[in-house]
SENUMI-149140 format. One record per residue (C-alpha): x, y, z. Coordinates in nm, 3 decimals, padded with zeros to 5 digits. Layout:
# SENUMI-149140
         x         y         z
         X         Y         Z
...
***
This chain:
# SENUMI-149140
         x         y         z
   -00.002   -00.004    00.009
    00.145    00.343   -00.102
    00.216    00.587    00.182
   -00.048    00.862    00.248
    00.107    01.206    00.166
    00.106    01.497    00.420
   -00.159    01.689    00.256
   -00.417    01.391    00.302
   -00.302    01.324    00.664
   -00.349    01.714    00.739
   -00.675    01.701    00.573
   -00.790    01.390    00.776
   -00.663    01.555    01.098
   -00.870    01.866    01.026
   -01.180    01.681    00.921
   -01.150    01.477    01.254
   -01.105    01.802    01.463
   -01.405    01.944    01.282
   -01.609    01.633    01.375
   -01.507    01.643    01.743
   -01.583    02.018    01.759
   -01.942    01.949    01.620
   -01.999    01.675    01.869
   -01.863    01.885    02.155
   -02.082    02.176    02.053
   -02.381    01.965    02.008
   -02.371    01.757    02.334
   -02.139    01.946    02.560
   -01.775    01.868    02.633
   -01.863    01.698    02.959
   -02.120    01.485    02.810
   -01.894    01.322    02.545
   -01.690    01.012    02.656
   -01.367    00.923    02.489
   -01.510    00.617    02.345
   -01.793    00.805    02.183
   -01.560    01.069    02.058
   -01.330    00.819    01.902
   -01.624    00.647    01.726
   -01.762    00.990    01.599
   -01.414    01.092    01.437
   -01.349    00.753    01.290
   -01.082    00.610    01.521
   -01.050    00.341    01.766
   -01.038    00.458    02.128
   -00.658    00.361    02.142
   -00.557    00.555    01.826
   -00.753    00.850    01.951
   -00.478    00.926    02.207
   -00.227    00.935    01.915
   -00.404    01.213    01.747
   -00.530    01.405    02.066
   -00.346    01.365    02.394
   -00.671    01.414    02.578
   -01.011    01.538    02.530
   -00.921    01.862    02.735
   -00.618    01.925    02.504
   -00.835    01.898    02.202
   -01.084    02.152    02.346
   -00.794    02.375    02.450
   -00.658    02.369    02.092
   -00.995    02.453    01.944
   -01.035    02.757    02.185
   -00.675    02.879    02.145
   -00.724    02.858    01.766
   -01.015    03.090    01.817
   -00.812    03.346    02.019
   -00.538    03.342    01.758
   -00.802    03.433    01.490
   -00.939    03.712    01.720
   -00.582    03.839    01.748
   -00.555    03.850    01.379
   -00.867    04.076    01.368
   -00.665    04.342    01.557
   -00.424    04.361    01.272
   -00.725    04.430    01.025
   -00.832    04.693    01.267
   -00.471    04.852    01.260
   -00.453    04.847    00.878
   -00.794    05.024    00.861
   -00.692    05.284    01.101
   -00.377    05.339    00.906
   -00.592    05.396    00.584
   -00.807    05.648    00.785
   -01.102    05.411    00.801
   -01.284    05.322    01.126
   -01.099    05.050    01.306
   -01.418    04.976    01.512
   -01.622    04.922    01.190
   -01.353    04.699    01.047
   -01.331    04.489    01.377
   -01.716    04.462    01.392
   -01.722    04.315    01.020
   -01.423    04.087    01.098
   -01.592    03.949    01.397
   -01.918    03.903    01.223
   -01.739    03.710    00.951
   -01.539    03.515    01.205
   -01.852    03.414    01.387
   -02.020    03.313    01.061
   -01.705    03.089    00.974
   -01.650    02.943    01.335
   -01.968    02.948    01.531
   -01.896    02.631    01.702
   -01.569    02.750    01.851
   -01.736    03.043    01.979
   -01.997    02.828    02.145
   -01.730    02.602    02.299
   -01.518    02.909    02.413
   -01.814    03.050    02.595
   -01.987    02.739    02.729
   -01.701    02.477    02.783
   -01.408    02.700    02.904
   -01.480    02.580    03.256
   -01.412    02.215    03.159
   -01.049    02.300    03.106
   -00.781    02.253    03.386
   -00.657    02.561    03.578
   -00.334    02.583    03.348
   -00.529    02.584    03.042
   -00.771    02.847    03.156
   -00.497    03.063    03.288
   -00.322    03.058    02.924
   -00.652    03.130    02.762
   -00.727    03.400    03.009
   -00.379    03.554    02.925
   -00.461    03.523    02.544
   -00.783    03.709    02.605
   -00.620    03.988    02.810
   -00.363    04.042    02.528
   -00.657    04.052    02.281
   -00.843    04.308    02.498
   -00.532    04.533    02.542
   -00.496    04.519    02.167
   -00.848    04.658    02.127
   -00.767    04.964    02.340
   -00.565    05.161    02.087
   -00.815    05.084    01.819
   -01.155    05.147    01.988
   -01.033    05.449    02.203
   -00.705    05.601    02.058
   -00.751    05.937    02.240
   -00.976    05.844    02.529
   -00.917    06.054    02.844
   -01.052    05.811    03.100
   -00.847    05.605    03.367
   -00.680    05.300    03.260
   -00.909    05.084    03.472
   -01.205    05.219    03.274
   -01.042    05.156    02.948
   -00.958    04.798    03.036
   -01.316    04.742    03.159
   -01.446    04.893    02.847
   -01.215    04.675    02.622
   -01.347    04.366    02.821
   -01.711    04.463    02.737
   -01.631    04.549    02.386
   -01.458    04.212    02.346
   -01.748    04.022    02.496
   -01.999    04.216    02.271
   -01.789    04.158    01.949
   -01.754    03.784    02.036
   -02.138    03.731    02.149
   -02.351    03.974    01.942
   -02.315    03.797    01.611
   -02.456    03.483    01.755
   -02.747    03.678    01.929
   -02.826    03.867    01.615
   -02.797    03.565    01.367
   -03.186    03.556    01.327
   -03.162    03.892    01.152
   -03.051    03.929    00.791
   -02.674    03.989    00.789
   -02.682    04.351    00.676
   -02.939    04.437    00.940
   -02.765    04.240    01.219
   -02.423    04.386    01.124
   -02.582    04.748    01.137
   -02.742    04.683    01.470
   -02.418    04.549    01.602
   -02.225    04.865    01.483
   -02.499    05.097    01.620
   -02.487    04.915    01.960
   -02.103    04.935    01.994
   -02.037    05.286    01.846
   -02.322    05.440    02.039
   -02.204    05.281    02.372
   -01.838    05.382    02.311
   -01.918    05.745    02.219
   -02.100    05.786    02.550
   -01.861    05.586    02.752
   -01.524    05.740    02.630
   -01.625    06.109    02.621
***
């Protein structure tokens, strides 16, 4: 039998991760046994450990990947700002798109974060703080409020950027995106005066 090339192995791994993510999102991380997970992704229970060291490690990887994508949205905001465009509008559009592409990861990050061990939670909390700190110069480049108020604002804005697309998904995309932009821009204008 000829060896399987690296691209096929990578595609199989991604497909298995996606199937695992869908199962976690559907049933809840804590409700999925290793045996059920293995059957769902098309592996034996023993070979599952070769691909994923543990269920928690897989969940951590899925959430960490989302935070890396969120960090990338900040670069889009910086580029928009450099062009003289609204960084916040760019961030809102990028988050809307990311939520459309990765709704299951957002669900896992919100709902199943508590299923991770303390070290994994601490690492993800650090990634979130870095992401929130990166929002500050984009959403409030000239704000004249105390640092604590800015950090609290960044936390709220990050939460809204990450959750509003899911809450507004029943609306047509243009309407949901417009409402999201109105809510965020209006709230920031009043908060950061």
